[in-house]
N, C-alpha and C positions, 0 to 999 in steps of 0.2 A: 133330779137327785144329784147332789154333789158327789164327785169321785174323790175319795180321800186316800192319800198315800201314807202309809205308816212311817213313823220315825225310823223304824228298823230298816225299811227299804231305802229311805233317804240316806241313812247312815252308811248303807252299803254302796249305793250307786253315785251319790253326789261327789264324794272324793275322787272317783274315777273320772267323772265328767270334768271336775276341776283340773285334774291332771292334764287332760288333752286341751282344755280351753286355755289354761295358763301357758302350757307349752306352745300353743298356737300363737300366743302373743309374741313369744320369742322368735318363732318362725317368721312372723311378719317383720319384726325388728331386724332379723338377719338379712332381709332384703333391702334394708335402709342403710344410709351412710353412717355406720356406727363403728367404723374401724378403729377409732381412737379409744374405744372402750373394750376391745377384745383382749382376752388374756392369751390368745394365740393368733398368729397371722391367719387370715381367712383360708388360705390354701392348705394350711398344715393339717386340717381335719381330714382331708382326703388322703394325705400322704401317710399319716401315723395311725389312723383308725383302720382296723383290718376287717370290719364288718360293714355291710351296706346299711343304709338307713331303713330300708324296707325290712331287713332282717331284725333290726332293732325294734321296729314297730310290732312285728309278729311276736318277738320275745316278750315285750311289755304286755301285750294282750294276753299271752299265756299266763303270765304272772297275775294279771288282774282277774283272770278266770279263777285261779286258786283263791285269790283274795275274796271274791264274791262268794265262793262256796263256803269258806271258813266263816265269813261274816254271817251268812244266813244260818249256818249251823249253830254258831254261838248265840245269836239272837233267839233261835228256836229253843235252845237248852235253857237259857235264863229267862225266857219270856213268861208272861202271865197268861194262863189259859182264859182268864176272864175277859181279856182284850182291853183291860183298863190301861190308859196311858199313865206312866209314872209322872208324878208331879215334879216339876223342876224345883230344885232347892234355891235358896237365896243366891244372889249374884256373887257374894263373897265366897260362898261354898263352891260355886262353879269355878271361880278363878283358882281356888286352892286345888280343886280336882284336876284342872288343866295343868297346873304347875307340877303336881305329883305325877301325872301321866307323862309329862315331858321328861322328868328325871328317870322314871321307870323305862321309858323307851330308849333314852340315851344310854342308860346303864346296860340294858340288854344288847343293844346294837353294838356298843363299844366292845364288849367282851366276846360276842359271837363273831363280829367283824375281825377283831384282832386274832382270834383263834384260827380263822380261815386263812390268815396270812402265815401264822406260825406252823400250822399243819400242812406240810408240803403236798400231801395227797389231796386235801380239800382245796388248797389253792389251785393246783394244777387242773383238777377235774371239775371244780365248781366256781370258785370265786374269780378265777382268771377271766371268765367270760365277761364280767363287768369291766375288767381292766383292759379289755380289747379297745375300749374307748379311752385312749390316751389323751385325746382332746375332748373333754366332756361337752355335751350339749343338752338342752332342756329335756326333750322327750326321751333321752337315753338314761334319765335318772333311775328308772326302775328296770333297766336292761340287765337282768341277772339270770343265772341258772335257776330254773323253777324251784329247786330245793333250797337255794339260798333265799329266794324271794319268800318262800314259805317260812323259813326259820327266822330270818332277820326282820322282814317287814310285816308279814301277816301275823305270825305268832307274837312278835314284839308289840304290834298294835293291840292284839287281843289282851295281852298281859297288862299293858298300860291302861286299857279300858276297865279291866276287872279290878286291878289294884286301886285305881283312883275312885272306883265306885260311881262313875258318871252314868247318866241316863243315855238312852239311845239318841235323844234329841241333842244333848250336849256333844255326843260323839260326831254328829254331823259337822259341827263347826270345828271341833278339835282336829279331826282327821283331814278335813279340808285344808286347815291351816298347815298341818304337818306335811301335806302333799305339796302345797305351795312352797314351803320351806325347802323340801327336798329337790323340787324342780329348780328353784332359784340357785341352790348350791351347785347344780350341774350345768348352769346356763352358759358358762364360759365367758361371761361378761362382767364388767365392773361398772355399773351404770351410776351416774351421779344422782344423789338424792334417794337411793334405794333404802327404804326405811328398815328393811331386814338386815342390811349391813350395819346400820346404826344401832340396832338392838342386840345383834348376836355377833360374837367373834367367829362363830362357825359359819362361814360364808363361801362364796364361789372361789375366792382366791385361796382360802384355807384348804378347801377340798381339792382344788386343782393341784396343790402341792402333793397330795396323797396319790393322785393319778399319774404323777411323773415317776420315772424309775428311781430317782434319788430319794423320793418321799414315800416309797412303797411300804416302809416299816414305821411310818409316822402319820400323825393326824388321822387316827382311826375314828374319832368321835363324829357322830351324826345323830340326828339332824340339827340339834339345838345348841348345846353348850360344848365347851372344850375342856371341861373340868377333869375328865378321866385321863386325857392325854397329859395334862399338866401334873396331875397327881402321880401318875405311873411312869412319867419320863418319856412319853412317846410324842411329845409336842415338838414340832419343828417350827421355830419362829421364822418369819419371812418379812420381806419388805415389798411393797408394791411400787414398781419403778416403770418409767416410760421406756418403751422398747425402741431401739433404733429402727427406723422405718415406719414407726407409728404403732399405736396401741400400748397396752400395758403388759407387765409380766410380774408374776409372783416369784421372787427370788429368795432362796434360803439365806438367812443371816449367817449361819455357820457353814461356810462353803466346804470346810474340811469334813464336817459330818456328812454333808450331802455327797461328797466325792467317795467317802468310805461306804455309804449306803449303796451307791451306784455300783461299786465293785464287788459287794457281797453277793 
């Protein structure tokens, strides 16, 4: 007798597996000669980041525990007691649902993320935990305060799923892709031929600007588009330049704006 795993369980656990597998690829690459593609010198991570990697792993696992609980609860609430698997809509409808989900997720995360910077209490006690990683790396993508993880990522994901009207089967692929995108944005590398950099302006260099002190009030958008930053004036343009000593660096175009942000 074949053992079948439901789409709901796959939609819950596959994105988590994808998170660690994709992060693992970057861990392997980190041990290779890729210094020419780093956005920060290799030793800078240990100097600027104030939490250990083991602490980051534990923090991510806690967030993913909340993610599992909310996902299973959501699928239980919307589930069909008959056990019938929802029929997949046509490919064009699935593509439209994914686009809608991307815009819903981006909109939710932009405004929640920005508010956590504006509100000094929320920043100090919640969001600053993520910014202890001044030099981002792949498996630190979801290193947040548990409340932030619940609000930004888990609730944001649930809203995008519900508003788009996608099936649990579609959610397996959508949230796996969103996970890959989030990990890639925090990888700290600018690898040649990265298709995600070709498709999205929101990328590892763009998000690296936000993690620096001068960019703390800019580039809030995540994980797909940069539209809200551009519409609401929080977009900090940058250039990607070769760094003296090797590697690359994302540098603000408006140095005066960066200097002012650093002093605020």
